[in-house]
C-alpha positions as CSV (number, residue, x, y, z in Angstrom):
1,P,-26.2,34.3,72.8
2,P,-29.0,33.2,70.5
3,P,-30.6,35.9,68.3
4,Q,-33.0,38.0,70.1
5,R,-35.5,37.8,67.1
6,P,-35.8,36.5,63.7
7,F,-33.2,37.9,61.3
8,L,-36.0,39.0,59.0
9,K,-36.9,41.6,61.5
10,E,-33.3,43.0,61.4
11,V,-33.7,43.9,57.7
12,G,-34.7,47.7,57.7
13,T,-33.7,48.4,61.3
14,H,-31.2,51.1,61.6
15,P,-27.7,49.7,62.7
16,G,-26.8,52.9,64.5
17,R,-23.4,54.5,64.1
18,L,-20.9,51.6,63.5
19,R,-17.3,51.5,64.3
20,I,-15.8,49.9,61.1
21,G,-12.2,48.8,60.7
22,L,-10.9,49.2,57.1
23,V,-8.6,46.6,55.7
24,T,-7.1,47.0,52.3
25,A,-3.9,44.9,52.6
26,S,-4.3,41.1,52.4
27,P,-3.5,39.2,55.7
28,T,-1.8,36.5,53.6
29,E,0.4,39.2,51.7
30,V,-1.3,38.5,48.4
31,E,-1.4,41.6,46.0
32,V,-4.8,43.2,45.8
33,Q,-5.7,44.3,42.3
34,P,-6.7,48.1,41.7
35,D,-10.3,47.1,41.0
36,C,-10.6,45.5,44.3
37,L,-8.8,48.4,46.1
38,E,-11.2,50.7,44.4
39,A,-14.2,48.7,45.3
40,V,-13.4,48.5,49.2
41,Q,-12.5,52.3,49.3
42,D,-15.8,53.2,47.6
43,A,-17.6,51.1,50.1
44,A,-15.7,52.9,52.9
45,K,-16.8,56.2,51.5
46,L,-20.4,55.2,51.4
47,C,-20.4,53.9,54.8
48,E,-18.9,57.2,55.9
49,S,-21.7,59.1,54.1
50,L,-24.1,57.0,56.0
51,G,-22.8,58.2,59.4
52,H,-20.6,55.3,60.2
53,E,-16.9,55.8,61.7
54,L,-14.0,54.4,59.7
55,H,-10.6,53.4,61.0
56,E,-7.7,51.8,58.8
57,I,-6.3,48.7,60.3
58,N,-4.5,45.7,59.2
59,L,-5.1,42.0,60.2
60,T,-1.8,40.3,61.0
61,V,-1.4,36.5,60.5
62,D,1.5,34.1,59.5
63,P,0.8,33.2,55.9
64,A,2.7,30.0,56.0
65,Q,1.2,28.8,59.1
66,I,-2.5,29.4,58.2
67,T,-2.0,27.7,54.7
68,Q,-0.3,24.7,56.1
69,A,-2.8,24.3,59.0
70,F,-5.8,25.0,56.9
71,V,-4.8,22.4,54.4
72,T,-4.1,19.9,56.9
73,V,-7.5,20.2,58.6
74,W,-9.3,20.5,55.3
75,A,-7.6,17.3,53.8
76,T,-8.4,15.5,56.9
77,G,-12.1,16.3,56.7
78,V,-12.1,15.3,52.9
79,G,-10.5,11.9,53.9
80,W,-13.1,11.5,56.6
81,N,-15.9,12.2,54.3
82,I,-14.9,9.6,51.8
83,E,-14.3,6.8,54.3
84,M,-17.8,7.7,55.7
85,A,-19.4,7.5,52.3
86,A,-17.8,4.2,51.6
87,Q,-18.9,2.7,54.8
88,Q,-22.5,4.0,54.3
89,T,-22.9,2.9,50.8
90,G,-20.9,-0.5,50.9
91,K,-18.9,0.8,47.9
92,E,-15.1,0.9,47.7
93,A,-13.6,4.5,47.2
94,T,-11.4,4.6,44.1
95,P,-9.8,7.4,42.1
96,D,-12.2,7.3,39.2
97,K,-15.2,8.0,41.4
98,F,-13.7,11.6,42.5
99,E,-12.3,14.8,41.0
100,I,-8.5,15.0,40.9
101,L,-8.2,17.4,43.6
102,T,-10.7,15.6,46.0
103,W,-8.8,12.4,45.6
104,A,-5.3,14.1,46.1
105,L,-6.6,15.6,49.4
106,A,-8.0,12.3,50.7
107,E,-4.4,10.8,49.8
108,L,-2.8,13.6,51.7
109,A,-4.9,12.8,54.7
110,R,-4.0,9.2,54.7
111,Q,-0.3,10.3,54.8
112,Q,-1.0,12.8,57.9
113,T,-0.8,11.5,61.5
114,S,-3.3,12.2,64.2
115,S,-0.6,14.4,65.9
116,Q,-0.3,16.5,62.8
117,Y,-4.0,17.2,62.7
118,L,-4.3,18.1,66.2
119,A,-1.3,20.4,65.9
120,A,-2.9,22.0,62.9
121,L,-6.1,22.3,64.7
122,T,-4.3,24.0,67.7
123,T,-2.7,26.3,65.3
124,L,-6.0,27.4,63.8
125,Q,-7.4,28.0,67.3
126,R,-4.4,30.2,68.2
127,I,-4.8,32.2,65.0
128,T,-8.6,32.4,65.7
129,R,-7.9,34.0,69.2
130,D,-5.4,36.3,67.5
131,L,-7.7,37.5,64.8
132,T,-10.6,37.8,67.2
133,I,-8.5,40.2,69.5
134,Q,-7.4,42.3,66.5
135,M,-11.1,42.6,65.3
136,Q,-12.7,43.1,68.6
137,P,-12.6,47.0,68.8
138,Y,-14.8,47.2,65.7
139,D,-18.4,46.5,65.2
140,V,-17.7,45.5,61.8
141,V,-14.5,45.0,59.7
142,L,-14.5,45.9,55.9
143,T,-12.3,44.2,53.4
144,P,-12.4,43.4,49.6
145,T,-14.3,40.1,49.2
146,L,-11.3,38.9,46.9
147,P,-8.0,40.4,45.9
148,Q,-8.8,39.8,42.1
149,A,-11.8,40.3,39.9
150,P,-14.0,37.4,39.1
151,A,-12.0,34.4,37.4
152,P,-13.0,32.7,34.3
153,L,-14.4,29.3,34.5
154,G,-11.6,26.7,34.6
155,S,-9.3,28.9,36.5
156,F,-9.2,26.4,39.5
157,V,-9.0,23.2,37.7
158,S,-6.2,20.8,38.6
159,P,-4.5,19.0,36.0
160,P,-3.4,15.3,36.6
161,E,0.2,16.1,36.8
162,N,-0.3,18.7,39.5
163,P,-3.5,17.6,41.5
164,L,-3.0,20.4,44.2
165,Q,-2.7,23.1,41.6
166,G,-6.4,24.2,42.0
167,L,-6.3,24.3,45.7
168,L,-3.1,26.5,45.8
169,R,-4.6,28.8,43.1
170,A,-7.7,29.1,45.4
171,A,-5.8,30.1,48.4
172,E,-4.3,33.1,46.6
173,F,-8.0,34.0,45.7
174,V,-9.5,34.0,49.2
175,P,-7.1,35.6,51.7
176,F,-10.0,37.6,53.3
177,T,-12.8,35.1,53.4
178,V,-10.5,32.5,55.0
179,V,-10.4,34.6,58.1
180,C,-14.0,33.7,58.7
181,N,-13.7,30.2,57.7
182,I,-11.1,29.8,60.5
183,T,-12.8,32.1,63.2
184,G,-16.3,31.2,62.4
185,V,-17.3,34.8,62.5
186,P,-20.2,35.9,60.4
187,A,-19.7,37.9,57.1
188,M,-21.4,39.1,54.0
189,S,-20.3,40.1,50.6
190,V,-22.2,42.7,48.9
191,P,-21.9,43.8,45.2
192,L,-21.6,47.6,45.9
193,F,-18.9,48.1,42.9
194,W,-18.9,47.2,39.3
195,N,-15.6,47.4,37.3
196,A,-15.1,48.8,33.8
197,E,-15.7,45.3,32.2
198,G,-19.2,45.4,34.0
199,L,-18.2,42.7,36.5
200,P,-19.4,42.9,40.1
201,I,-16.6,43.4,42.6
202,G,-17.7,42.4,46.1
203,T,-16.8,44.1,49.3
204,H,-16.9,41.9,52.4
205,F,-18.2,42.9,56.0
206,I,-17.2,40.7,59.0
207,A,-19.1,41.1,62.2
208,R,-18.2,40.1,65.7
209,F,-18.9,36.3,66.7
210,G,-22.8,35.7,66.8
211,D,-23.7,39.2,65.5
212,E,-25.4,38.2,62.3
213,A,-28.1,40.8,63.1
214,T,-25.7,43.7,62.4
215,L,-24.9,42.4,59.0
216,F,-28.6,42.2,58.1
217,Q,-29.2,45.6,59.3
218,L,-26.1,47.0,57.4
219,A,-26.9,45.1,54.3
220,A,-30.5,46.7,54.2
221,Q,-29.0,50.1,54.7
222,L,-26.4,49.7,51.9
223,E,-28.9,48.2,49.4
224,E,-31.3,51.2,50.1
225,A,-28.5,53.7,49.7
226,R,-27.1,51.8,46.5
227,P,-29.6,49.4,45.0
228,W,-28.1,46.4,43.1
229,A,-31.0,44.0,42.4
230,D,-31.5,45.2,38.9
231,K,-27.8,45.0,37.9
232,H,-26.5,42.0,36.0
233,P,-23.1,41.3,34.4
234,P,-22.9,41.1,30.6
235,L,-23.1,37.6,29.2
236,P,-21.2,36.6,26.1
237,Q,-23.3,36.2,23.1
238,H,-23.0,32.8,21.1
239,A,-24.1,32.3,17.6
């Protein structure tokens, strides 16, 4: 259903006692680093102190299936966008006009068949139903935002000899957020925790489909309990 009122009115509204599912293991079996585990466990304790009910759960998916299907659908979208842009501008799409990874995905799209695309889409729809069933008993699911601390600039660059390297590296970096990309459920990442290096480590809250209101309510409650607006990571000093 559409929102009952503007989201701004949800800020400051008490969310009530929420039933929260706590996920600490990656659904794609990527190792979660200690900083990120500490952050999500700290967030769970904060939620309990605010009166919410926590239950440890796991989200189960087939890592190989989710990766293959997601890349197939994503590459198709990239190829379609490039073709549409070429038609609308009247300019030929050539490799020199695009980043290495973008062009590689477009090339992958040209090699795929329509049957492969529809099969991948069907796989993602099935995964969506499975994940929705797993998350349905909970008002909110709490996970790490990422399994690793923030990465330095350049960590996802694809070299010419391996144009898909950045994509594969990114897939390891986002096992929790991809759940929301696939299912379409609303989610938020909040900076409740900072590691020893002074970097923000996000914690990720996923709500039921169409229930953004609960996230706005919970975000306001969390920020009131642990304000973060005045916190900034240290920036390197250059001469």
